[in-house]
Legacy VTK file of the C-alpha trace (Angstrom):
# vtk DataFile Version 3.0
C-alpha trace
ASCII
DATASET POLYDATA
POINTS 429 float
-0.031 0.039 0.081
2.703 2.308 0.837
6.420 2.692 0.086
8.987 3.558 2.812
11.670 6.051 1.720
15.128 5.013 2.190
17.201 6.847 4.646
18.519 10.189 3.380
22.306 10.181 2.269
24.275 13.357 3.013
25.080 15.436 -0.078
28.743 15.445 -1.148
28.580 17.750 -4.172
27.640 17.694 -7.778
30.348 15.084 -8.956
29.057 12.640 -6.311
25.472 13.341 -7.188
26.181 12.521 -10.852
27.900 9.254 -10.066
25.213 8.285 -7.857
22.455 9.138 -10.403
24.368 6.981 -12.848
23.777 3.930 -10.742
20.036 4.613 -10.265
17.547 3.187 -12.543
16.291 5.475 -15.296
12.673 5.147 -16.516
12.539 4.994 -20.437
9.002 6.339 -20.357
10.112 9.177 -18.164
8.840 7.564 -15.053
5.137 7.103 -15.689
5.144 3.742 -14.116
6.352 5.422 -10.976
3.566 7.857 -10.851
1.510 5.831 -8.319
4.431 5.041 -5.849
5.462 8.777 -6.188
1.961 10.041 -5.493
1.603 7.732 -2.385
4.824 9.033 -1.002
3.736 12.711 -1.421
0.148 11.854 -0.070
1.466 10.365 2.946
4.051 13.186 3.636
7.156 11.103 3.038
8.204 13.073 0.104
8.031 16.765 0.840
10.726 17.752 -1.583
11.921 16.439 -4.933
15.178 15.310 -3.520
13.383 13.096 -0.862
11.286 11.741 -3.603
14.478 10.941 -5.655
15.915 9.058 -2.829
12.641 7.199 -1.939
12.146 6.017 -5.590
15.731 5.443 -6.095
15.739 7.135 -9.564
17.636 10.009 -11.296
16.853 13.641 -10.659
15.605 13.721 -14.286
13.191 10.954 -13.760
11.980 12.461 -10.422
11.510 15.808 -12.250
9.562 14.069 -15.036
7.194 12.302 -12.472
6.465 15.417 -10.317
5.871 17.368 -13.691
3.406 14.696 -14.730
1.541 14.646 -11.263
1.474 18.546 -11.418
-0.125 18.420 -14.960
-2.760 16.113 -13.650
-3.736 18.609 -11.036
-2.711 16.441 -8.227
0.270 18.182 -6.599
2.146 21.503 -6.747
5.809 21.867 -7.363
7.304 24.969 -5.664
10.557 25.894 -7.406
11.886 28.100 -4.585
14.685 26.065 -3.051
14.080 24.105 0.118
16.736 23.158 2.591
20.057 24.849 3.453
22.413 21.737 3.432
25.033 20.944 1.061
24.249 19.862 -2.446
21.655 21.219 -4.769
18.473 22.824 -3.200
15.360 20.884 -3.918
11.921 21.821 -5.068
9.011 21.626 -2.536
6.210 19.169 -3.309
2.691 19.421 -1.880
-0.864 18.358 -2.607
-2.636 20.773 -4.871
-5.243 22.480 -2.599
-7.570 22.906 -5.774
-7.241 19.394 -6.780
-9.848 16.661 -7.031
-11.697 15.247 -4.081
-13.656 12.133 -3.073
-16.872 12.078 -1.030
-16.214 10.264 2.252
-19.252 9.152 4.324
-19.827 7.340 7.576
-23.048 5.676 9.147
-22.673 5.369 12.830
-25.122 4.196 15.635
-26.917 7.672 16.045
-26.267 9.610 12.781
-24.670 10.117 9.532
-21.373 12.096 8.508
-20.183 13.215 5.203
-17.367 15.334 3.918
-15.126 16.088 0.877
-11.535 14.800 1.072
-8.585 15.659 -1.084
-5.276 13.922 -1.086
-2.827 14.220 1.886
-5.533 13.197 4.438
-7.124 16.716 4.178
-10.758 16.596 4.917
-13.442 19.494 4.664
-15.314 20.173 7.880
-17.737 17.166 8.171
-21.558 17.599 8.006
-23.323 15.602 10.646
-26.988 14.552 10.095
-29.412 12.630 12.192
-30.522 9.098 11.225
-33.546 8.881 8.817
-36.786 8.054 10.421
-36.563 4.600 8.759
-33.199 2.800 9.342
-33.697 0.071 6.871
-30.456 -0.137 4.576
-31.828 1.314 1.417
-33.120 4.449 3.172
-29.941 4.961 5.220
-27.713 4.413 2.247
-29.796 6.659 0.190
-29.585 9.475 2.730
-25.853 9.342 3.049
-25.383 9.188 -0.782
-27.766 12.195 -1.266
-25.948 14.193 1.354
-22.550 13.391 -0.275
-23.950 14.386 -3.498
-25.095 17.892 -2.269
-21.416 18.493 -1.105
-20.102 17.498 -4.531
-22.514 19.847 -6.247
-21.263 22.738 -4.145
-17.560 22.427 -4.949
-15.713 23.721 -7.943
-13.417 20.702 -7.567
-13.763 17.559 -9.519
-15.273 14.666 -7.603
-13.732 11.236 -8.391
-15.589 8.784 -6.158
-17.588 7.986 -3.129
-16.617 5.685 -0.212
-18.503 4.843 2.995
-17.543 3.668 6.399
-20.031 1.123 8.098
-20.221 0.263 11.895
-20.528 -3.408 11.260
-18.333 -6.201 9.452
-18.368 -6.019 5.684
-17.289 -9.032 3.707
-14.838 -9.170 0.866
-14.946 -9.096 -1.851
-18.715 -9.175 -2.320
-19.465 -6.303 0.071
-22.177 -7.616 2.240
-22.941 -6.664 5.777
-23.017 -9.161 8.518
-24.344 -8.742 12.224
-25.567 -5.102 11.481
-26.386 -5.013 15.246
-27.261 -1.352 15.604
-29.932 -1.348 12.813
-31.185 -4.996 12.636
-30.352 -5.168 8.936
-30.852 -8.575 7.464
-27.670 -10.651 7.733
-26.061 -10.748 4.306
-27.457 -7.190 3.068
-25.592 -6.439 -0.074
-24.607 -2.893 1.133
-21.879 -2.478 -1.621
-24.351 -2.935 -4.341
-27.052 -0.904 -2.566
-24.757 2.042 -2.010
-23.539 1.993 -5.731
-27.059 2.140 -6.902
-27.929 5.153 -4.474
-24.871 6.921 -5.379
-25.649 6.497 -9.029
-29.105 7.893 -8.683
-27.899 11.052 -6.834
-26.887 14.278 -8.727
-23.232 14.954 -7.917
-22.939 17.857 -10.345
-21.207 18.590 -13.653
-17.604 18.119 -12.307
-18.232 14.547 -11.029
-17.057 11.275 -12.777
-20.084 9.580 -14.296
-20.541 6.870 -13.135
-18.986 7.705 -9.864
-16.828 4.952 -8.398
-17.981 3.629 -5.037
-16.393 1.572 -2.219
-17.558 0.452 1.299
-15.739 -0.973 4.279
-15.730 -1.429 8.089
-15.207 1.727 9.996
-12.608 0.428 12.393
-10.605 -0.966 9.294
-10.698 2.385 7.669
-9.745 4.228 10.924
-6.598 1.958 11.117
-5.541 2.742 7.652
-5.985 6.512 8.156
-4.167 6.461 11.306
-1.361 4.420 9.827
-0.951 6.690 6.831
-1.555 10.148 8.530
-1.842 9.886 12.209
-0.482 7.968 15.303
0.278 4.856 13.324
3.003 6.250 11.093
6.238 4.276 11.370
4.558 1.200 12.999
4.945 -2.140 11.334
2.201 -4.015 13.346
-0.411 -1.520 14.360
-3.429 -2.480 16.343
-6.366 -0.016 16.520
-9.217 -0.461 19.077
-11.984 2.081 19.034
-15.276 2.775 20.557
-17.546 5.128 18.667
-21.049 6.015 19.349
-21.900 2.500 20.391
-19.979 -0.686 20.399
-16.172 -1.537 19.892
-14.121 -2.255 16.747
-10.550 -3.253 16.113
-8.180 -3.440 13.061
-4.686 -4.640 12.320
-2.352 -3.099 9.870
0.775 -5.217 9.019
3.512 -3.544 7.041
1.070 -1.158 5.475
-1.626 -3.681 4.662
-4.891 -4.175 6.617
-5.133 -7.808 7.859
-8.886 -8.488 7.108
-8.809 -12.275 7.188
-10.165 -14.712 4.572
-13.401 -12.741 4.000
-12.877 -9.258 5.461
-14.067 -10.311 8.937
-10.830 -10.411 10.989
-10.215 -8.405 14.429
-13.779 -8.422 15.678
-12.293 -7.652 19.068
-15.437 -6.234 20.247
-16.707 -9.681 21.028
-13.824 -10.742 23.141
-15.196 -11.798 26.561
-13.923 -9.522 29.404
-16.516 -10.271 32.071
-18.620 -13.487 31.835
-21.053 -12.190 34.171
-21.199 -8.558 32.589
-23.723 -6.705 30.510
-25.541 -8.450 27.619
-24.169 -7.939 24.090
-26.244 -7.663 20.865
-24.340 -10.757 19.706
-26.153 -12.866 22.293
-23.014 -13.221 24.685
-22.556 -11.425 27.941
-19.565 -9.207 28.974
-18.131 -8.612 25.480
-15.620 -5.888 25.125
-18.323 -4.424 22.870
-20.756 -4.041 25.813
-18.327 -3.395 28.598
-16.276 -0.413 27.144
-18.555 1.621 25.024
-20.429 4.898 25.967
-23.457 3.005 27.205
-21.259 0.897 29.566
-19.636 4.088 30.918
-23.020 5.837 31.796
-24.313 2.564 33.307
-21.105 2.251 35.475
-21.757 5.927 36.619
-25.498 5.230 37.269
-26.352 8.046 34.762
-28.628 8.362 31.848
-27.318 10.317 28.844
-29.351 13.046 27.211
-31.124 11.629 24.080
-30.888 14.974 22.352
-27.173 15.035 22.339
-24.433 12.838 20.646
-23.760 10.036 22.855
-20.038 10.040 22.272
-19.652 13.611 23.149
-21.320 13.064 26.452
-19.168 10.141 27.118
-16.004 12.207 26.728
-17.373 14.932 28.943
-17.902 12.183 31.684
-14.294 10.989 31.124
-13.030 14.604 31.625
-15.176 14.934 34.767
-13.266 12.155 36.379
-10.660 14.581 37.338
-13.026 16.161 39.988
-16.053 13.989 40.348
-15.709 10.739 42.416
-18.609 8.889 40.680
-17.237 9.624 37.268
-13.729 8.503 38.277
-15.081 5.150 39.686
-16.940 4.679 36.430
-13.983 5.507 34.277
-11.718 3.197 36.267
-14.331 0.290 36.028
-14.433 0.636 32.291
-10.725 1.132 31.993
-10.111 -2.242 33.781
-12.115 -4.059 31.214
-10.643 -2.336 28.347
-7.175 -3.256 29.744
-8.145 -7.026 30.051
-9.317 -6.820 26.438
-6.008 -5.107 25.135
-3.838 -7.527 27.055
-5.635 -10.461 25.532
-5.261 -9.212 22.034
-1.747 -8.146 22.528
-0.805 -11.567 23.702
-2.087 -13.037 20.421
-0.950 -10.444 17.930
2.241 -8.899 19.544
1.652 -5.398 17.981
4.521 -2.776 18.099
1.963 -0.101 18.708
-1.742 0.064 19.929
-3.720 3.104 18.950
-6.916 3.892 20.796
-9.686 6.134 19.421
-13.128 7.347 20.196
-14.253 6.733 23.739
-11.067 4.739 24.448
-9.051 7.680 23.509
-10.814 9.652 26.236
-10.417 6.909 28.766
-6.623 6.812 28.120
-6.419 10.516 28.574
-8.452 10.348 31.827
-6.206 7.685 33.440
-3.285 6.739 31.154
-1.211 5.059 33.941
-4.085 2.904 35.043
-4.791 1.586 31.682
-1.117 0.810 30.878
-0.819 -0.827 34.294
-3.654 -3.214 33.566
-2.299 -4.239 30.183
1.125 -4.640 31.660
-0.139 -6.943 34.454
-2.277 -9.096 32.061
0.022 -9.140 29.060
3.285 -11.041 28.695
4.500 -8.456 26.358
3.060 -5.552 28.373
5.209 -6.541 31.233
8.307 -6.171 29.216
7.340 -2.835 28.304
6.787 -3.491 24.652
3.212 -2.583 24.065
3.225 1.140 23.491
-0.360 2.540 23.925
-1.095 5.848 22.227
-4.064 8.027 21.361
-5.283 8.453 17.814
-4.326 11.669 16.216
-6.980 12.041 13.599
-10.255 13.788 14.779
-12.489 11.858 12.281
-10.401 8.818 11.577
-13.267 6.676 10.034
-14.023 9.453 7.619
-10.376 9.835 6.850
-10.286 6.159 6.259
-13.262 6.359 3.921
-11.352 8.966 2.060
-8.376 6.717 1.765
-10.697 3.903 0.364
-12.000 6.401 -2.131
-8.614 7.484 -3.322
-7.170 3.919 -3.480
-7.753 3.481 -7.326
-6.070 6.879 -8.033
-3.034 6.238 -5.938
-2.483 3.186 -7.775
-3.049 4.709 -11.139
-2.899 8.602 -10.930
-3.493 8.844 -14.663
-7.028 7.614 -14.285
-8.075 10.985 -12.729
-8.522 11.951 -16.532
-10.980 9.239 -17.149
-14.726 9.176 -16.467
-15.274 12.866 -16.581
-19.117 13.399 -16.989
-20.244 14.957 -20.202
-23.503 16.789 -19.508
LINES 1 430
429 0 1 2 3 4 5 6 7 8 9 10 11 12 13 14 15 16 17 18 19 20 21 22 23 24 25 26 27 28 29 30 31 32 33 34 35 36 37 38 39 40 41 42 43 44 45 46 47 48 49 50 51 52 53 54 55 56 57 58 59 60 61 62 63 64 65 66 67 68 69 70 71 72 73 74 75 76 77 78 79 80 81 82 83 84 85 86 87 88 89 90 91 92 93 94 95 96 97 98 99 100 101 102 103 104 105 106 107 108 109 110 111 112 113 114 115 116 117 118 119 120 121 122 123 124 125 126 127 128 129 130 131 132 133 134 135 136 137 138 139 140 141 142 143 144 145 146 147 148 149 150 151 152 153 154 155 156 157 158 159 160 161 162 163 164 165 166 167 168 169 170 171 172 173 174 175 176 177 178 179 180 181 182 183 184 185 186 187 188 189 190 191 192 193 194 195 196 197 198 199 200 201 202 203 204 205 206 207 208 209 210 211 212 213 214 215 216 217 218 219 220 221 222 223 224 225 226 227 228 229 230 231 232 233 234 235 236 237 238 239 240 241 242 243 244 245 246 247 248 249 250 251 252 253 254 255 256 257 258 259 260 261 262 263 264 265 266 267 268 269 270 271 272 273 274 275 276 277 278 279 280 281 282 283 284 285 286 287 288 289 290 291 292 293 294 295 296 297 298 299 300 301 302 303 304 305 306 307 308 309 310 311 312 313 314 315 316 317 318 319 320 321 322 323 324 325 326 327 328 329 330 331 332 333 334 335 336 337 338 339 340 341 342 343 344 345 346 347 348 349 350 351 352 353 354 355 356 357 358 359 360 361 362 363 364 365 366 367 368 369 370 371 372 373 374 375 376 377 378 379 380 381 382 383 384 385 386 387 388 389 390 391 392 393 394 395 396 397 398 399 400 401 402 403 404 405 406 407 408 409 410 411 412 413 414 415 416 417 418 419 420 421 422 423 424 425 426 427 428
């Protein structure tokens, strides 16, 4: 999915540069086969200058120049000829994502609402629009609602729209794109969400600057959040990244190994939410009791505090406020510690099996980590073999809307693989 740049080498003058370039591979087609790898490096911030891109791709300066010129001509990046850097050797041009370049629609369905935004390259999201759930929560009406909301954003921008991708709060099979165990909405198991979303996106009017037909994609929200954190957030530099998150309701998990999501044989791996952490605990929608899913989500936190959330406000926001109140309120502190202990049990069990080199927490779990970081790390260390050795770093997510950012990554995936495809599919109206 992503290349890792080689370590920078100190410049030793023009003669050395010429000798080094002679040993690098030159692309006879002026580097067009390198457009995808180059764009991925710029997209993830690994090649902020042309010299960094040259080193990462292991090509000549001429080839790197041809690649960046092509990406600039496609309207994907900008090349600033003002020299960057003050070290020895030839100054390099700055590379950046074109702020007026194309976008994709990124959408998310969560337990108590819908969110949509437009996303350019570089992990850059417009401010998301949050909407309530439609009155009827059957799959067709919900997918239609989020498709139409995304289309409205696309009609309102001067930028080209290249695709639409959606994050769902339930497992999504690969490659057929069906939803299993849609516990929040009681959708029938096996609902063909990918096909239904494609139909609804196709029916919506995305305006004259959108591709027609508009490509679509759909995936589990935790998987997408992990991908976004790996590329643009707290997971950068990790080889084995475990993400665990609690959104508006429930718990999800995902694993990224060497830049690739581990999704199992059918896209259903890492359902950590159904790991039992208290056999006598709260009932879970899966039919079990004491799942991480039902013991460490916002509902569990309010139950532990003996409080009832305000139905008129987003549940996740209220749960975060309760975590922050733990600093001064004894009842809130007791509830936070109760939920943290169960979260620590779950993280320790998963860490014993997967041996990640980094654990990233997001959603409510990030609020819990910030409320009592030492307690959570102590529980994991006590219960995990690797935790006792101090080898399970637990960090907070850096992206505010990681599932939406992950949906954006999904929408951009075909263009990162083939940047020249941004010129195909332009609507003629």
